[in-house]
N, CA, C, O and the ligand as a Tripos MOL2 file, in Angstrom:
@<TRIPOS>MOLECULE
protein
  265   263    67     0     0
PROTEIN
NO_CHARGES

@<TRIPOS>ATOM
      1 N           0.8400   -1.2020    0.0000 N.3       1 MET1
      2 CA          0.0000    0.0000    0.0000 C.3       1 MET1
      3 C           0.8770    1.2540    0.0000 C.2       1 MET1
      4 O           1.7980    1.3930    0.8050 O.2       1 MET1
      5 N           0.5640    2.1460   -0.9140 N.am      2 TYR2
      6 CA          1.3540    3.3630   -1.0380 C.3       2 TYR2
      7 C           0.5330    4.5750   -0.6230 C.2       2 TYR2
      8 O          -0.6970    4.5680   -0.6560 O.2       2 TYR2
      9 N           1.2590    5.6130   -0.2320 N.am      3 ARG3
     10 CA          0.6080    6.8610    0.1280 C.3       3 ARG3
     11 C           1.2810    7.9930   -0.6270 C.2       3 ARG3
     12 O           2.4950    7.9730   -0.8320 O.2       3 ARG3
     13 N           0.5010    8.9750   -1.0380 N.am      4 LYS4
     14 CA          1.0520   10.1940   -1.6040 C.3       4 LYS4
     15 C           0.3690   11.3870   -0.9590 C.2       4 LYS4
     16 O          -0.8080   11.3360   -0.6020 O.2       4 LYS4
     17 N           1.1350   12.4630   -0.8160 N.am      5 ASP5
     18 CA          0.5860   13.6720   -0.2170 C.3       5 ASP5
     19 C           0.3410   14.7100   -1.2950 C.2       5 ASP5
     20 O           1.2120   14.9710   -2.1250 O.2       5 ASP5
     21 N          -0.8270   15.2920   -1.2840 N.am      6 CYS6
     22 CA         -1.1650   16.3340   -2.2450 C.3       6 CYS6
     23 C          -0.6270   17.6750   -1.7550 C.2       6 CYS6
     24 O          -0.8210   18.0380   -0.5950 O.2       6 CYS6
     25 N           0.0540   18.4180   -2.6450 N.am      7 ASP7
     26 CA          0.6040   19.7120   -2.2310 C.3       7 ASP7
     27 C          -0.4020   20.8420   -2.4290 C.2       7 ASP7
     28 O          -0.1140   21.9920   -2.0970 O.2       7 ASP7
     29 N          -1.5580   20.5300   -2.9590 N.am      8 LYS8
     30 CA         -2.5920   21.5580   -3.1370 C.3       8 LYS8
     31 C          -3.5530   21.5930   -1.9580 C.2       8 LYS8
     32 O          -3.7630   22.6390   -1.3450 O.2       8 LYS8
     33 N          -4.1380   20.4330   -1.6470 N.am      9 CYS9
     34 CA         -5.1210   20.3920   -0.5620 C.3       9 CYS9
     35 C          -4.5370   19.7720    0.6970 C.2       9 CYS9
     36 O          -5.1990   19.7160    1.7330 O.2       9 CYS9
     37 N          -3.2640   19.2940    0.6040 N.am     10 LEU10
     38 CA         -2.5310   18.7620    1.7640 C.3      10 LEU10
     39 C          -3.1940   17.5260    2.3570 C.2      10 LEU10
     40 O          -3.0060   17.2210    3.5350 O.2      10 LEU10
     41 N          -3.9650   16.8190    1.5490 N.am     11 ARG11
     42 CA         -4.5470   15.5570    2.0080 C.3      11 ARG11
     43 C          -3.7190   14.3950    1.4770 C.2      11 ARG11
     44 O          -3.0010   14.5380    0.4870 O.2      11 ARG11
     45 N          -3.8210   13.2560    2.1300 N.am     12 SER12
     46 CA         -3.1210   12.0640    1.6920 C.3      12 SER12
     47 C          -4.0730   11.1410    0.9530 C.2      12 SER12
     48 O          -5.2520   11.0450    1.2930 O.2      12 SER12
     49 N          -3.5520   10.4640   -0.0600 N.am     13 SER13
     50 CA         -4.3530    9.4550   -0.7380 C.3      13 SER13
     51 C          -3.5490    8.1650   -0.8050 C.2      13 SER13
     52 O          -2.3250    8.1780   -0.6790 O.2      13 SER13
     53 N          -4.2450    7.0530   -1.0020 N.am     14 TYR14
     54 CA         -3.6310    5.7460   -0.8900 C.3      14 TYR14
     55 C          -3.9510    4.9040   -2.1130 C.2      14 TYR14
     56 O          -5.0250    5.0110   -2.7060 O.2      14 TYR14
     57 N          -2.9710    4.0460   -2.4810 N.am     15 SER15
     58 CA         -3.2060    3.1250   -3.5750 C.3      15 SER15
     59 C          -2.3570    1.8880   -3.3580 C.2      15 SER15
     60 O          -1.3270    1.9480   -2.6870 O.2      15 SER15
     61 N          -2.7790    0.7740   -3.9190 N.am     16 SER16
     62 CA         -2.0210   -0.4580   -3.7930 C.3      16 SER16
     63 C          -1.1170   -0.6730   -4.9960 C.2      16 SER16
     64 O          -0.3740   -1.6530   -5.0420 O.2      16 SER16
     65 N          -1.1690    0.2230   -5.9610 N.am     17 SER17
     66 CA         -0.3850    0.0340   -7.1770 C.3      17 SER17
     67 C           0.5100    1.2310   -7.4440 C.2      17 SER17
     68 O           0.0950    2.3750   -7.2570 O.2      17 SER17
     69 N           1.7450    0.9720   -7.8830 N.am     18 GLU18
     70 CA          2.6550    2.0460   -8.2610 C.3      18 GLU18
     71 C           2.5620    2.3460   -9.7500 C.2      18 GLU18
     72 O           3.2750    3.2130  -10.2530 O.2      18 GLU18
     73 N           1.6870    1.6350  -10.4600 N.am     19 PHE19
     74 CA          1.5600    1.8250  -11.8970 C.3      19 PHE19
     75 C           0.4550    2.8290  -12.2310 C.2      19 PHE19
     76 O          -0.4870    3.0230  -11.4630 O.2      19 PHE19
     77 N           0.5960    3.4500  -13.3810 N.am     20 GLY20
     78 CA         -0.4650    4.3010  -13.8890 C.3      20 GLY20
     79 C          -0.4590    5.6870  -13.2790 C.2      20 GLY20
     80 O           0.4060    6.0330  -12.4740 O.2      20 GLY20
     81 N          -1.4330    6.4580  -13.6760 N.am     21 GLU21
     82 CA         -1.5300    7.8210  -13.1840 C.3      21 GLU21
     83 C          -2.1820    7.8520  -11.8070 C.2      21 GLU21
     84 O          -2.9230    6.9450  -11.4260 O.2      21 GLU21
     85 N          -1.8870    8.9120  -11.0800 N.am     22 TRP22
     86 CA         -2.3900    9.0350   -9.7120 C.3      22 TRP22
     87 C          -2.8950   10.4630   -9.5480 C.2      22 TRP22
     88 O          -2.1050   11.4070   -9.5460 O.2      22 TRP22
     89 N          -4.1790   10.6200   -9.4130 N.am     23 ALA23
     90 CA         -4.7630   11.9440   -9.1990 C.3      23 ALA23
     91 C          -5.3240   12.0230   -7.7910 C.2      23 ALA23
     92 O          -5.8630   11.0470   -7.2700 O.2      23 ALA23
     93 N          -5.1940   13.1880   -7.1800 N.am     24 CYS24
     94 CA         -5.7390   13.3930   -5.8360 C.3      24 CYS24
     95 C          -7.2580   13.2270   -5.8710 C.2      24 CYS24
     96 O          -7.9290   13.8880   -6.6630 O.2      24 CYS24
     97 N          -7.8100   12.3530   -5.0230 N.am     25 PRO25
     98 CA         -9.2690   12.1400   -5.0220 C.3      25 PRO25
     99 C         -10.0320   13.3240   -4.4330 C.2      25 PRO25
    100 O         -11.2470   13.4270   -4.6040 O.2      25 PRO25
    101 N          -9.3360   14.2050   -3.7520 N.am     26 ILE26
    102 CA        -10.0030   15.3520   -3.1250 C.3      26 ILE26
    103 C         -10.1200   16.5250   -4.1040 C.2      26 ILE26
    104 O         -11.2070   17.0630   -4.3120 O.2      26 ILE26
    105 N          -8.9800   16.9170   -4.7060 N.am     27 CYS27
    106 CA         -8.9900   18.1180   -5.5360 C.3      27 CYS27
    107 C          -8.6280   17.8320   -6.9910 C.2      27 CYS27
    108 O          -8.6930   18.7330   -7.8270 O.2      27 CYS27
    109 N          -8.2450   16.5840   -7.3120 N.am     28 GLY28
    110 CA         -7.9460   16.2420   -8.6890 C.3      28 GLY28
    111 C          -6.5450   16.6040   -9.1340 C.2      28 GLY28
    112 O          -6.2300   16.4670  -10.3160 O.2      28 GLY28
    113 N          -5.6930   17.0620   -8.2320 N.am     29 ASN29
    114 CA         -4.3160   17.4000   -8.5520 C.3      29 ASN29
    115 C          -3.5630   16.1600   -9.0490 C.2      29 ASN29
    116 O          -3.7470   15.0680   -8.5110 O.2      29 ASN29
    117 N          -2.7290   16.3230  -10.0600 N.am     30 ASP30
    118 CA         -1.9860   15.1950  -10.6170 C.3      30 ASP30
    119 C          -0.8010   14.8650   -9.7160 C.2      30 ASP30
    120 O           0.1380   15.6530   -9.6050 O.2      30 ASP30
    121 N          -0.8460   13.7040   -9.0760 N.am     31 LEU31
    122 CA          0.2170   13.2920   -8.1500 C.3      31 LEU31
    123 C           1.1150   12.2250   -8.7590 C.2      31 LEU31
    124 O           1.9140   11.6120   -8.0510 O.2      31 LEU31
    125 N           0.9930   11.9960  -10.0650 N.am     32 THR32
    126 CA          1.6950   10.8850  -10.6970 C.3      32 THR32
    127 C           3.1970   10.9410  -10.4400 C.2      32 THR32
    128 O           3.8140    9.9000  -10.2090 O.2      32 THR32
    129 N           3.7930   12.1120  -10.4730 N.am     33 ASN33
    130 CA          5.2400   12.2240  -10.3040 C.3      33 ASN33
    131 C           5.6470   12.5910   -8.8810 C.2      33 ASN33
    132 O           6.8160   12.8770   -8.6230 O.2      33 ASN33
    133 N           4.6990   12.5840   -7.9680 N.am     34 HIS34
    134 CA          5.0450   12.8270   -6.5710 C.3      34 HIS34
    135 C           5.6800   11.5750   -5.9730 C.2      34 HIS34
    136 O           5.4230   10.4690   -6.4490 O.2      34 HIS34
    137 N           6.5010   11.7310   -4.9390 N.am     35 PRO35
    138 CA          7.1570   10.5560   -4.3370 C.3      35 PRO35
    139 C           6.1620    9.6480   -3.6310 C.2      35 PRO35
    140 O           5.1420   10.0930   -3.1070 O.2      35 PRO35
    141 N           6.4930    8.3560   -3.6350 N.am     36 PHE36
    142 CA          5.6850    7.3630   -2.9410 C.3      36 PHE36
    143 C           6.1180    7.2760   -1.4810 C.2      36 PHE36
    144 O           7.3030    7.3880   -1.1680 O.2      36 PHE36
    145 N           5.1620    7.0790   -0.6070 N.am     37 PHE37
    146 CA          5.4700    6.7780    0.7830 C.3      37 PHE37
    147 C           4.7680    5.4920    1.1860 C.2      37 PHE37
    148 O           3.6900    5.1660    0.6900 O.2      37 PHE37
    149 N           5.4110    4.7660    2.1030 N.am     38 ASP38
    150 CA          4.7800    3.5730    2.6380 C.3      38 ASP38
    151 C           3.5750    3.9930    3.4790 C.2      38 ASP38
    152 O           3.6980    4.8530    4.3510 O.2      38 ASP38
    153 N           2.4180    3.3940    3.2250 N.am     39 ALA39
    154 CA          1.1830    3.8090    3.9010 C.3      39 ALA39
    155 C           1.2380    3.5160    5.3960 C.2      39 ALA39
    156 O           0.5380    4.1610    6.1760 O.2      39 ALA39
    157 N           2.0600    2.5530    5.8050 N.am     40 ILE40
    158 CA          2.1230    2.1720    7.2180 C.3      40 ILE40
    159 C           3.2260    2.9440    7.9460 C.2      40 ILE40
    160 O           2.9910    3.5270    9.0050 O.2      40 ILE40
    161 N           4.4270    2.9420    7.3680 N.am     41 THR41
    162 CA          5.5750    3.5340    8.0730 C.3      41 THR41
    163 C           5.8080    4.9900    7.6710 C.2      41 THR41
    164 O           6.5390    5.7110    8.3500 O.2      41 THR41
    165 N           5.1850    5.4280    6.5630 N.am     42 PHE42
    166 CA          5.3620    6.7820    6.0260 C.3      42 PHE42
    167 C           6.7800    7.0210    5.5260 C.2      42 PHE42
    168 O           7.1720    8.1650    5.2950 O.2      42 PHE42
    169 N           7.5560    5.9460    5.3550 N.am     43 GLU43
    170 CA          8.8980    6.0960    4.8090 C.3      43 GLU43
    171 C           8.8140    6.2520    3.3020 C.2      43 GLU43
    172 O           7.9610    5.6560    2.6450 O.2      43 GLU43
    173 N           9.7110    7.0620    2.7700 N.am     44 ARG44
    174 CA          9.7230    7.2620    1.3330 C.3      44 ARG44
    175 C          10.1770    5.9890    0.6320 C.2      44 ARG44
    176 O          11.1320    5.3380    1.0550 O.2      44 ARG44
    177 N           9.4780    5.6440   -0.4480 N.am     45 ILE45
    178 CA          9.7890    4.4430   -1.2080 C.3      45 ILE45
    179 C          10.3740    4.8510   -2.5440 C.2      45 ILE45
    180 O           9.8030    5.6690   -3.2660 O.2      45 ILE45
    181 N          11.5220    4.2730   -2.8640 N.am     46 HIS46
    182 CA         12.1300    4.5380   -4.1590 C.3      46 HIS46
    183 C          11.7080    3.4310   -5.1230 C.2      46 HIS46
    184 O          12.2810    2.3420   -5.1300 O.2      46 HIS46
    185 N          10.7110    3.7260   -5.9230 N.am     47 VAL47
    186 CA         10.1990    2.7420   -6.8660 C.3      47 VAL47
    187 C          11.2190    2.5610   -7.9730 C.2      47 VAL47
    188 O          11.5570    3.5080   -8.6830 O.2      47 VAL47
    189 N          11.7020    1.3510   -8.1110 N.am     48 ASN48
    190 CA         12.7900    1.0730   -9.0410 C.3      48 ASN48
    191 C          12.2410    0.4720  -10.3320 C.2      48 ASN48
    192 O          12.2070   -0.7480  -10.4980 O.2      48 ASN48
    193 N          11.8240    1.3250  -11.2200 N.am     49 MET49
    194 CA         11.2900    0.8570  -12.5000 C.3      49 MET49
    195 C          11.8840    1.6890  -13.6200 C.2      49 MET49
    196 O          11.6840    2.9020  -13.6720 O.2      49 MET49
    197 N          12.6100    1.0440  -14.5090 N.am     50 SER50
    198 CA         13.2830    1.7820  -15.5700 C.3      50 SER50
    199 C          12.2780    2.4820  -16.4850 C.2      50 SER50
    200 O          12.5350    3.5870  -16.9610 O.2      50 SER50
    201 N          11.1370    1.8400  -16.7300 N.am     51 SER51
    202 CA         10.1550    2.4470  -17.6370 C.3      51 SER51
    203 C           9.5900    3.7240  -17.0380 C.2      51 SER51
    204 O           9.3600    4.7050  -17.7460 O.2      51 SER51
    205 N           9.3680    3.7060  -15.7200 N.am     52 LYS52
    206 CA          8.8350    4.8980  -15.0640 C.3      52 LYS52
    207 C           9.8690    6.0180  -15.0930 C.2      52 LYS52
    208 O           9.5340    7.1840  -15.3010 O.2      52 LYS52
    209 N          11.1400    5.6450  -14.8800 N.am     53 LYS53
    210 CA         12.2130    6.6150  -14.9190 C.3      53 LYS53
    211 C          12.2600    7.2850  -16.2890 C.2      53 LYS53
    212 O          12.3520    8.5090  -16.3890 O.2      53 LYS53
    213 N          12.1950    6.4710  -17.3450 N.am     54 LEU54
    214 CA         12.2310    7.0070  -18.7020 C.3      54 LEU54
    215 C          11.0840    7.9740  -18.9220 C.2      54 LEU54
    216 O          11.2650    9.0370  -19.5170 O.2      54 LEU54
    217 N           9.9030    7.6080  -18.4440 N.am     55 LYS55
    218 CA          8.7340    8.4540  -18.6190 C.3      55 LYS55
    219 C           8.9540    9.8010  -17.9270 C.2      55 LYS55
    220 O           8.6070   10.8530  -18.4630 O.2      55 LYS55
    221 N           9.5390    9.7440  -16.7220 N.am     56 MET56
    222 CA          9.7630   10.9720  -15.9780 C.3      56 MET56
    223 C          10.7820   11.8550  -16.6930 C.2      56 MET56
    224 O          10.6240   13.0750  -16.7380 O.2      56 MET56
    225 N          11.8270   11.2440  -17.2520 N.am     57 TYR57
    226 CA         12.8160   12.0220  -17.9910 C.3      57 TYR57
    227 C          12.1770   12.6850  -19.2070 C.2      57 TYR57
    228 O          12.4600   13.8420  -19.5180 O.2      57 TYR57
    229 N          11.3180   11.9400  -19.8850 N.am     58 LYS58
    230 CA         10.6410   12.4960  -21.0570 C.3      58 LYS58
    231 C           9.8040   13.7130  -20.6700 C.2      58 LYS58
    232 O           9.8090   14.7330  -21.3580 O.2      58 LYS58
    233 N           9.0880   13.5850  -19.5600 N.am     59 GLN59
    234 CA          8.2480   14.6990  -19.1180 C.3      59 GLN59
    235 C           9.1030   15.8940  -18.7290 C.2      59 GLN59
    236 O           8.7330   17.0440  -18.9650 O.2      59 GLN59
    237 N          10.2670   15.6000  -18.1210 N.am     60 LYS60
    238 CA         11.1730   16.6660  -17.7440 C.3      60 LYS60
    239 C          11.6450   17.4100  -19.0090 C.2      60 LYS60
    240 O          11.6520   18.6400  -19.0550 O.2      60 LYS60
    241 N          12.0370   16.6350  -20.0250 N.am     61 ASP61
    242 CA         12.4870   17.2320  -21.2840 C.3      61 ASP61
    243 C          11.3950   18.0880  -21.8840 C.2      61 ASP61
    244 O          11.6570   19.1600  -22.4310 O.2      61 ASP61
    245 N          10.1550   17.6020  -21.7760 N.am     62 LYS62
    246 CA          9.0300   18.3250  -22.3680 C.3      62 LYS62
    247 C           8.8970   19.6990  -21.7070 C.2      62 LYS62
    248 O           8.6700   20.7070  -22.3770 O.2      62 LYS62
    249 N           9.0420   19.7170  -20.3900 N.am     63 PHE63
    250 CA          8.9430   20.9880  -19.6760 C.3      63 PHE63
    251 C          10.0300   21.9630  -20.1470 C.2      63 PHE63
    252 O           9.7770   23.1540  -20.3290 O.2      63 PHE63
    253 N          11.2530   21.4280  -20.3420 N.am     64 VAL64
    254 CA         12.3610   22.2830  -20.7760 C.3      64 VAL64
    255 C          12.0740   22.8430  -22.1640 C.2      64 VAL64
    256 O          12.3030   24.0230  -22.4300 O.2      64 VAL64
    257 N          11.5690   21.9800  -23.0430 N.am     65 ASN65
    258 CA         11.3210   22.4200  -24.4220 C.3      65 ASN65
    259 C          10.1660   23.4220  -24.5150 C.2      65 ASN65
    260 O          10.1560   24.3140  -25.3630 O.2      65 ASN65
    261 N           9.1980   23.2450  -23.6180 N.am     66 ASP66
    262 CA          8.0490   24.1560  -23.6440 C.3      66 ASP66
    263 C           8.4850   25.5550  -23.1860 C.2      66 ASP66
    264 O           7.6650   26.4720  -23.1360 O.2      66 ASP66
    265 ZN         -5.4800   17.4020   -3.4470 Zn       67 ZN67
@<TRIPOS>BOND
     1     1     2 1
     2     2     3 1
     3     3     4 2
     4     3     5 am
     5     5     6 1
     6     6     7 1
     7     7     8 2
     8     7     9 am
     9     9    10 1
    10    10    11 1
    11    11    12 2
    12    11    13 am
    13    13    14 1
    14    14    15 1
    15    15    16 2
    16    15    17 am
    17    17    18 1
    18    18    19 1
    19    19    20 2
    20    19    21 am
    21    21    22 1
    22    22    23 1
    23    23    24 2
    24    23    25 am
    25    25    26 1
    26    26    27 1
    27    27    28 2
    28    27    29 am
    29    29    30 1
    30    30    31 1
    31    31    32 2
    32    31    33 am
    33    33    34 1
    34    34    35 1
    35    35    36 2
    36    35    37 am
    37    37    38 1
    38    38    39 1
    39    39    40 2
    40    39    41 am
    41    41    42 1
    42    42    43 1
    43    43    44 2
    44    43    45 am
    45    45    46 1
    46    46    47 1
    47    47    48 2
    48    47    49 am
    49    49    50 1
    50    50    51 1
    51    51    52 2
    52    51    53 am
    53    53    54 1
    54    54    55 1
    55    55    56 2
    56    55    57 am
    57    57    58 1
    58    58    59 1
    59    59    60 2
    60    59    61 am
    61    61    62 1
    62    62    63 1
    63    63    64 2
    64    63    65 am
    65    65    66 1
    66    66    67 1
    67    67    68 2
    68    67    69 am
    69    69    70 1
    70    70    71 1
    71    71    72 2
    72    71    73 am
    73    73    74 1
    74    74    75 1
    75    75    76 2
    76    75    77 am
    77    77    78 1
    78    78    79 1
    79    79    80 2
    80    79    81 am
    81    81    82 1
    82    82    83 1
    83    83    84 2
    84    83    85 am
    85    85    86 1
    86    86    87 1
    87    87    88 2
    88    87    89 am
    89    89    90 1
    90    90    91 1
    91    91    92 2
    92    91    93 am
    93    93    94 1
    94    94    95 1
    95    95    96 2
    96    95    97 am
    97    97    98 1
    98    98    99 1
    99    99   100 2
   100    99   101 am
   101   101   102 1
   102   102   103 1
   103   103   104 2
   104   103   105 am
   105   105   106 1
   106   106   107 1
   107   107   108 2
   108   107   109 am
   109   109   110 1
   110   110   111 1
   111   111   112 2
   112   111   113 am
   113   113   114 1
   114   114   115 1
   115   115   116 2
   116   115   117 am
   117   117   118 1
   118   118   119 1
   119   119   120 2
   120   119   121 am
   121   121   122 1
   122   122   123 1
   123   123   124 2
   124   123   125 am
   125   125   126 1
   126   126   127 1
   127   127   128 2
   128   127   129 am
   129   129   130 1
   130   130   131 1
   131   131   132 2
   132   131   133 am
   133   133   134 1
   134   134   135 1
   135   135   136 2
   136   135   137 am
   137   137   138 1
   138   138   139 1
   139   139   140 2
   140   139   141 am
   141   141   142 1
   142   142   143 1
   143   143   144 2
   144   143   145 am
   145   145   146 1
   146   146   147 1
   147   147   148 2
   148   147   149 am
   149   149   150 1
   150   150   151 1
   151   151   152 2
   152   151   153 am
   153   153   154 1
   154   154   155 1
   155   155   156 2
   156   155   157 am
   157   157   158 1
   158   158   159 1
   159   159   160 2
   160   159   161 am
   161   161   162 1
   162   162   163 1
   163   163   164 2
   164   163   165 am
   165   165   166 1
   166   166   167 1
   167   167   168 2
   168   167   169 am
   169   169   170 1
   170   170   171 1
   171   171   172 2
   172   171   173 am
   173   173   174 1
   174   174   175 1
   175   175   176 2
   176   175   177 am
   177   177   178 1
   178   178   179 1
   179   179   180 2
   180   179   181 am
   181   181   182 1
   182   182   183 1
   183   183   184 2
   184   183   185 am
   185   185   186 1
   186   186   187 1
   187   187   188 2
   188   187   189 am
   189   189   190 1
   190   190   191 1
   191   191   192 2
   192   191   193 am
   193   193   194 1
   194   194   195 1
   195   195   196 2
   196   195   197 am
   197   197   198 1
   198   198   199 1
   199   199   200 2
   200   199   201 am
   201   201   202 1
   202   202   203 1
   203   203   204 2
   204   203   205 am
   205   205   206 1
   206   206   207 1
   207   207   208 2
   208   207   209 am
   209   209   210 1
   210   210   211 1
   211   211   212 2
   212   211   213 am
   213   213   214 1
   214   214   215 1
   215   215   216 2
   216   215   217 am
   217   217   218 1
   218   218   219 1
   219   219   220 2
   220   219   221 am
   221   221   222 1
   222   222   223 1
   223   223   224 2
   224   223   225 am
   225   225   226 1
   226   226   227 1
   227   227   228 2
   228   227   229 am
   229   229   230 1
   230   230   231 1
   231   231   232 2
   232   231   233 am
   233   233   234 1
   234   234   235 1
   235   235   236 2
   236   235   237 am
   237   237   238 1
   238   238   239 1
   239   239   240 2
   240   239   241 am
   241   241   242 1
   242   242   243 1
   243   243   244 2
   244   243   245 am
   245   245   246 1
   246   246   247 1
   247   247   248 2
   248   247   249 am
   249   249   250 1
   250   250   251 1
   251   251   252 2
   252   251   253 am
   253   253   254 1
   254   254   255 1
   255   255   256 2
   256   255   257 am
   257   257   258 1
   258   258   259 1
   259   259   260 2
   260   259   261 am
   261   261   262 1
   262   262   263 1
   263   263   264 2
@<TRIPOS>SUBSTRUCTURE
     1 MET1         2 RESIDUE 1 A MET
     2 TYR2         6 RESIDUE 1 A TYR
     3 ARG3        10 RESIDUE 1 A ARG
     4 LYS4        14 RESIDUE 1 A LYS
     5 ASP5        18 RESIDUE 1 A ASP
     6 CYS6        22 RESIDUE 1 A CYS
     7 ASP7        26 RESIDUE 1 A ASP
     8 LYS8        30 RESIDUE 1 A LYS
     9 CYS9        34 RESIDUE 1 A CYS
    10 LEU10       38 RESIDUE 1 A LEU
    11 ARG11       42 RESIDUE 1 A ARG
    12 SER12       46 RESIDUE 1 A SER
    13 SER13       50 RESIDUE 1 A SER
    14 TYR14       54 RESIDUE 1 A TYR
    15 SER15       58 RESIDUE 1 A SER
    16 SER16       62 RESIDUE 1 A SER
    17 SER17       66 RESIDUE 1 A SER
    18 GLU18       70 RESIDUE 1 A GLU
    19 PHE19       74 RESIDUE 1 A PHE
    20 GLY20       78 RESIDUE 1 A GLY
    21 GLU21       82 RESIDUE 1 A GLU
    22 TRP22       86 RESIDUE 1 A TRP
    23 ALA23       90 RESIDUE 1 A ALA
    24 CYS24       94 RESIDUE 1 A CYS
    25 PRO25       98 RESIDUE 1 A PRO
    26 ILE26      102 RESIDUE 1 A ILE
    27 CYS27      106 RESIDUE 1 A CYS
    28 GLY28      110 RESIDUE 1 A GLY
    29 ASN29      114 RESIDUE 1 A ASN
    30 ASP30      118 RESIDUE 1 A ASP
    31 LEU31      122 RESIDUE 1 A LEU
    32 THR32      126 RESIDUE 1 A THR
    33 ASN33      130 RESIDUE 1 A ASN
    34 HIS34      134 RESIDUE 1 A HIS
    35 PRO35      138 RESIDUE 1 A PRO
    36 PHE36      142 RESIDUE 1 A PHE
    37 PHE37      146 RESIDUE 1 A PHE
    38 ASP38      150 RESIDUE 1 A ASP
    39 ALA39      154 RESIDUE 1 A ALA
    40 ILE40      158 RESIDUE 1 A ILE
    41 THR41      162 RESIDUE 1 A THR
    42 PHE42      166 RESIDUE 1 A PHE
    43 GLU43      170 RESIDUE 1 A GLU
    44 ARG44      174 RESIDUE 1 A ARG
    45 ILE45      178 RESIDUE 1 A ILE
    46 HIS46      182 RESIDUE 1 A HIS
    47 VAL47      186 RESIDUE 1 A VAL
    48 ASN48      190 RESIDUE 1 A ASN
    49 MET49      194 RESIDUE 1 A MET
    50 SER50      198 RESIDUE 1 A SER
    51 SER51      202 RESIDUE 1 A SER
    52 LYS52      206 RESIDUE 1 A LYS
    53 LYS53      210 RESIDUE 1 A LYS
    54 LEU54      214 RESIDUE 1 A LEU
    55 LYS55      218 RESIDUE 1 A LYS
    56 MET56      222 RESIDUE 1 A MET
    57 TYR57      226 RESIDUE 1 A TYR
    58 LYS58      230 RESIDUE 1 A LYS
    59 GLN59      234 RESIDUE 1 A GLN
    60 LYS60      238 RESIDUE 1 A LYS
    61 ASP61      242 RESIDUE 1 A ASP
    62 LYS62      246 RESIDUE 1 A LYS
    63 PHE63      250 RESIDUE 1 A PHE
    64 VAL64      254 RESIDUE 1 A VAL
    65 ASN65      258 RESIDUE 1 A ASN
    66 ASP66      262 RESIDUE 1 A ASP
    67 ZN67       265 GROUP 0 **** ****
């Protein structure tokens, strides 16, 4: 179980999957690129997925180009 904190409404949301997009259920803020935390211990989790890393780099490049 994962937890993410929304920086807009400051609420926490939970999911059992690290895949796919993650939107805040309260305000709809896109939390997809926010860090994962363990829902029980609140420790930050470093999700080790090369495909996700590539996606994040692509999005970063997009921001630079825009
Ligand atoms: Zn929110």
